[in-house]
N, C-alpha and C positions, 0 to 999 in steps of 0.2 A: 343172137348168136355172134360171136366174134368172127372176124374174117379168117382167122386161122382154123377155126372149127368148120367154117363153110368150105374152106379149101380141102380139109381132111375128108369131109363127107363127099365132096365132089370126086376126089381121087378114089375113095372106096367104091363109089357108084360106078366109076369108069372100070375099075378092075373087075368088079362083079359082073358088069355087063359084057366085058370082053370074055370072061370065063364062060358065061352063058352062051355067048355067040360060038365060041369054040366047041362047046358041047353040042349045040344044035348042028353045026357043020360036020360033026363026026370026029373031032379031035379028042376022043375020050382019054387017050393015053396022055396027051399033054395036060389035060385038065387034072387027071389023077396025080401027075407029077407036081402040079401047082397047089393042090389042096392043102398040104401042110403050111405052105407060105401064106396062103390066103387065110387060114385059120389064125396064124400069128398076127397077120395084118389086122384082122377084125378085133382080136383081143387087145392089141396095143392101141388101136384107135378108141375102143371103148374105155380103156384105162385112162387114156389121155383126156378124153372128154369128161370123165368122172373125176379124175385127179385123186382118186381114193386108193387105188392099188399100190401106188409107189409109197404112200404114207404108211399103209399097213405092212408092206414088205419090209420097210426099214425098222419098224417097231418090232416086228416078229424076229428079225435078225438080231437085234440088240437083246431081246428077251432070251433067245437061244444062247447067246454068249454069256449071259449072267448066270445061267444054270450050272 
């Protein structure tokens, strides 16, 4: 794994651990407010690790313009 990927995974693990801790301690409202951001964080990290989503998105965009 590249050092950048290791750092990304470490950040993700920290954010998820913090969210779990807040839930355990009873801060459900705070966690509910953070869920959309956490979902986007996970999606972007998976996309960055795979490197596929950005290539597909640009190809789909150019295909739409040609129609």
